[in-house]
N, C-alpha and C positions, 0 to 999 in steps of 0.2 A: 494132675499137677502138670505143667509144662516140662516134658523131657526130651521130645525129639526134635523139638524148635529150638533154634539159637536164638536168644534174645538180641535184637539190634542195638549196636552200640549208642550210647547217648550222642556222640558226636553226629552221627548219620541222621538220627531223629532230630537233632537241632537243625542241621543243614536242611533237610526235608520241610522242616516247619518254615525256615527262612524262605525257601524257594516258594513254598505255596503262599505265605502271606505277601512275597512279592509280586505274584501273579494277581492276587486279590486287589492288592493296592494298586497295580497297573489299572485294572479294570475300571477301579472306583475313580481314580486321577482321570482317566480318559473319558468316562461318562460324566463326570462333574464339569471337565472342561467343554465338553459339547454342550450342556446344559446351560452353563454359564453364558453362553452366546444366545442361548434361546429364552432364557429368563430375563425378560425386561419389565420394569414397572415405572412408575413415575420419577419425580424428582423429590429430594428432602430425605430427611431421617427415616420416616416411616417406611418410606419406598425401599431404602436401604436395608432396613431391618427385614422387611418381607422378602426381598431378594436373597438375604442371607438365610433365613429360615426356610426358604424353598429350595436352596442349594444343599443346606443341612440335611433336610428331609431326602433329597435325591441322593446324596452321599450316603446316608443311612440304609436306605433301601437298596442301592447298588451294593453296598458291603454285605447285606445278608444275602442277596441274590447271588453275587459272585462267590462267596464263602462256601454257599450249598452247592454251586454248580461246578467249583473247583476242588473243593476239599471233600464235603461229605457224599454226593453222588459217586464220584470214583471210588471212593474208599468202600461205600456200600456194594459197588457191582464187582470191582475187581480186587478189593482189599488195598489198593494204592492209589494215592493222589499223584499228581505229575512229580511233586517234589519226592515222595517215596519211591515211585518209579526210578527217577534219575538217580537216587542214592542205594538203589537195590534193596529197599525194605518193603514190608507189607504188613498190613493190619489183620489179624485173624482173631477168632472167638477163643478163649482160653482152651476150650476142649479140642481146637485145632480146626474147626470148620470156618466157614466165610463169617466175616463179621457181620454182614447184612445190614438191613436198613437200621432196625432199632438201636443196635450197638454203635453204629456209625453216627446216628444222631445224637445218641446219649454221651457218647465220647467227645464229640466236639462241642456239645452245649455246656458241658461241665464247668469249665473255667468262666466263660461269660455269665453263666446264670450265678455261680460262686461270687463272683466280682460284683454283681447288681445286688445279691443278697446282703454281701457284707457291708457294701456301701448303704445301703438302705437301713439295715440294722444300725450301724454306727450314725448315720445320720439322725434316725429316730431318738437314739440315746442323747445325742449332743443337743436336739430341738426341744428336749424337755428341760434343758437348763435355762435359765435366765440369759437374755440376749447379752447382758453384761459379763457373763462368766468368762473367765480367762480361757478355759479350754475349748471355747467356740471358734477361736480363729484356727485351731488344729484341722476343724472340719474342712476348711477350704483346701488345705493340702492333703488330706486323709486319702481322697481318691487316688492321687497321684502315687501313694504308697501301696495302697492295697493290691492294685493291678500287678505290678512287678513283684510284690511280696507273694502273691498266690502263683505266679511262674516260679519263683525261687522254691516254694514249698513243693510244687510238683515237681521240679528239677530234682529235689532232694529224693524223692520217691523213686527216681530212676536209678538211684544207687543200690536199690533191693537186688537180691541175687537173680531175680527173674527179670530185671528191667522193666517192671510195671509201674507207671506212674500213677498219680491219683486218678485221673481220668480213665485210664484203662481198668483200674480196680473197680470203679463205679460202672463202667460199661461193660464188663468182664472181656476185655480185649487184652492182646499182647501185639507188641511190634517185632516182628522177627526178620532175620536175613532170608 
């Protein structure tokens, strides 16, 4: 059990996540801005759709690359991303050692994978219904609710005495001061 380490307060954890996500978002926005000037296609609706899909693909790729480079790699190597370093907290394994690569990847992949899995399961349930079914209109709005819902559930885990959230429990990590 975690005895010698002081759990990081939820406010610091939240501030660190906001800083990290702001850095990731900045990289993605800058990359898409540069790419939008380079991606040119012909005229017409299909050309606009192609341009949009190309920029969407670039944004998705940049998001993954920036997320790994800004959050996962520093956490695996030093236990702290830029946001965690600025807020004075770090990620460690429950037994007190370094988080390492496996735990860092597992920790950061948990929420996106849970979001995709829940969206897929819910989508599968709704797609089995006839198209005229009244609940089908909920499917359009459900993914908007699932993401924030997972974040709220994860934040509720932070109220545990050891301060570990859902993704910490899955990865075998904890965030300490």
